[in-house]
C-alpha positions as CSV (number, residue, x, y, z in Angstrom):
1,M,1.3,-54.6,64.4
2,Q,1.2,-57.8,66.4
3,K,4.0,-60.4,66.3
4,W,3.0,-64.0,65.4
5,Q,4.9,-67.2,66.0
6,V,4.6,-69.7,63.1
7,T,5.8,-73.2,64.1
8,F,6.6,-75.6,61.2
9,V,8.5,-78.8,60.4
10,D,11.2,-78.0,57.9
11,D,12.5,-80.2,55.1
12,H,14.9,-82.0,57.5
13,G,12.1,-83.0,59.8
14,V,13.2,-80.4,62.4
15,Q,10.5,-78.3,64.2
16,S,11.4,-74.6,63.7
17,V,9.8,-71.3,64.6
18,E,9.7,-68.0,62.7
19,H,8.2,-64.7,63.9
20,F,6.3,-62.4,61.6
21,D,4.5,-59.0,62.0
22,C,0.9,-59.0,60.9
23,D,-2.1,-56.8,61.8
24,Q,-4.3,-59.9,62.2
25,Q,-3.6,-63.6,62.7
26,P,-2.4,-65.0,59.4
27,T,-4.3,-67.8,57.8
28,M,-2.4,-71.1,57.1
29,E,-2.1,-70.0,53.5
30,R,-0.6,-66.6,54.5
31,A,1.7,-68.2,57.0
32,A,2.9,-70.6,54.2
33,Q,3.6,-67.6,52.0
34,L,5.6,-65.9,54.8
35,V,7.6,-69.0,55.6
36,R,8.3,-69.6,51.9
37,A,9.5,-66.1,51.4
38,K,11.9,-66.4,54.4
39,L,13.2,-69.9,53.6
40,L,12.9,-70.2,49.9
41,P,13.1,-66.6,48.5
42,V,13.7,-67.8,44.9
43,S,10.6,-70.0,44.8
44,A,8.6,-67.3,46.6
45,E,8.9,-65.4,43.3
46,L,7.3,-68.2,41.3
47,D,3.8,-67.8,40.0
48,L,1.3,-70.3,41.3
49,N,-1.4,-69.4,38.8
50,D,-1.8,-72.9,37.6
51,L,-3.0,-73.9,41.1
52,D,-4.7,-70.6,42.0
53,G,-8.4,-71.0,41.9
54,R,-8.2,-74.8,41.6
55,T,-6.6,-75.4,44.9
56,E,-7.8,-74.0,48.2
57,A,-4.4,-73.1,49.6
58,P,-1.9,-73.4,46.7
59,T,1.2,-72.1,48.7
60,L,0.4,-74.3,51.6
61,K,0.0,-77.3,49.3
62,S,3.1,-76.7,47.3
63,L,5.2,-76.0,50.4
64,K,4.3,-79.4,51.8
65,E,4.4,-81.4,48.6
66,Q,7.5,-79.9,46.9
67,N,9.6,-78.7,49.9
68,S,8.4,-81.1,52.7
69,I,7.6,-78.1,54.9
70,Q,4.5,-78.3,57.0
71,I,2.9,-75.5,59.1
72,L,2.0,-76.8,62.5
73,S,0.6,-73.7,64.4
74,I,0.2,-69.9,64.4
75,M,0.2,-68.2,67.8
76,P,0.5,-64.7,69.0
77,I,3.6,-63.6,70.9
Protein backbone atom coordinates (compact mmCIF):
# COMPACT_ATOMS: atom_id res chain seq x y z
CA MET A 1 0.00 0.00 0.00
CA GLN A 2 1.11 3.50 -0.73
CA LYS A 3 1.01 6.33 1.77
CA TRP A 4 -0.89 9.48 0.83
CA GLN A 5 -0.66 12.91 2.38
CA VAL A 6 -3.96 14.75 2.64
CA THR A 7 -3.64 18.46 3.33
CA PHE A 8 -6.70 20.29 4.62
CA VAL A 9 -7.82 23.37 6.51
CA ASP A 10 -9.46 22.45 9.80
CA ASP A 11 -12.34 24.13 11.58
CA HIS A 12 -9.95 26.61 13.24
CA GLY A 13 -8.52 27.76 9.90
CA VAL A 14 -5.25 25.94 10.49
CA GLN A 15 -3.69 23.98 7.63
CA SER A 16 -3.13 20.38 8.74
CA VAL A 17 -1.79 17.17 7.23
CA GLU A 18 -2.84 13.55 7.78
CA HIS A 19 -1.31 10.41 6.25
CA PHE A 20 -3.36 7.48 5.01
CA ASP A 21 -2.58 4.11 3.41
CA CYS A 22 -4.46 3.41 0.16
CA ASP A 23 -3.77 1.21 -2.87
CA GLN A 24 -4.60 4.05 -5.27
CA GLN A 25 -4.76 7.81 -4.94
CA PRO A 26 -7.94 8.59 -3.00
CA THR A 27 -10.53 10.80 -4.62
CA MET A 28 -11.50 14.02 -2.88
CA GLU A 29 -14.64 12.24 -1.59
CA ARG A 30 -12.62 9.30 -0.22
CA ALA A 31 -10.10 11.71 1.35
CA ALA A 32 -13.00 13.52 3.03
CA GLN A 33 -14.26 10.19 4.40
CA LEU A 34 -10.80 9.35 5.76
CA VAL A 35 -10.33 12.77 7.35
CA ARG A 36 -13.84 12.71 8.83
CA ALA A 37 -13.23 9.26 10.34
CA LYS A 38 -9.98 10.48 11.91
CA LEU A 39 -11.16 13.87 13.20
CA LEU A 40 -14.87 13.28 13.78
CA PRO A 41 -15.33 9.58 14.54
CA VAL A 42 -18.88 9.99 15.82
CA SER A 43 -20.13 11.86 12.75
CA ALA A 44 -18.29 9.37 10.52
CA GLU A 45 -20.86 6.82 11.68
CA LEU A 46 -23.79 8.97 10.49
CA ASP A 47 -25.65 7.93 7.39
CA LEU A 48 -25.57 10.40 4.51
CA ASN A 49 -28.29 8.61 2.54
CA ASP A 50 -30.32 11.78 2.25
CA LEU A 51 -27.46 13.31 0.24
CA ASP A 52 -26.25 10.14 -1.46
CA GLY A 53 -27.24 10.12 -5.11
CA ARG A 54 -28.39 13.72 -5.03
CA THR A 55 -25.02 15.23 -4.27
CA GLU A 56 -21.86 14.35 -6.17
CA ALA A 57 -19.60 14.19 -3.11
CA PRO A 58 -21.81 14.15 0.01
CA THR A 59 -19.00 13.65 2.54
CA LEU A 60 -16.85 16.36 1.02
CA LYS A 61 -19.81 18.76 0.98
CA SER A 62 -20.96 18.05 4.54
CA LEU A 63 -17.41 18.21 5.88
CA LYS A 64 -17.03 21.71 4.42
CA GLU A 65 -20.50 23.05 5.18
CA GLN A 66 -21.08 21.54 8.63
CA ASN A 67 -17.56 21.26 10.02
CA SER A 68 -15.64 23.98 8.13
CA ILE A 69 -13.02 21.46 7.01
CA GLN A 70 -11.79 21.78 3.42
CA ILE A 71 -9.51 19.31 1.61
CA LEU A 72 -6.73 21.18 -0.20
CA SER A 73 -4.58 18.45 -1.77
CA ILE A 74 -3.78 14.75 -1.95
CA MET A 75 -0.17 13.82 -2.67
CA PRO A 76 1.88 10.61 -2.51
CA ILE A 77 4.56 10.34 0.13
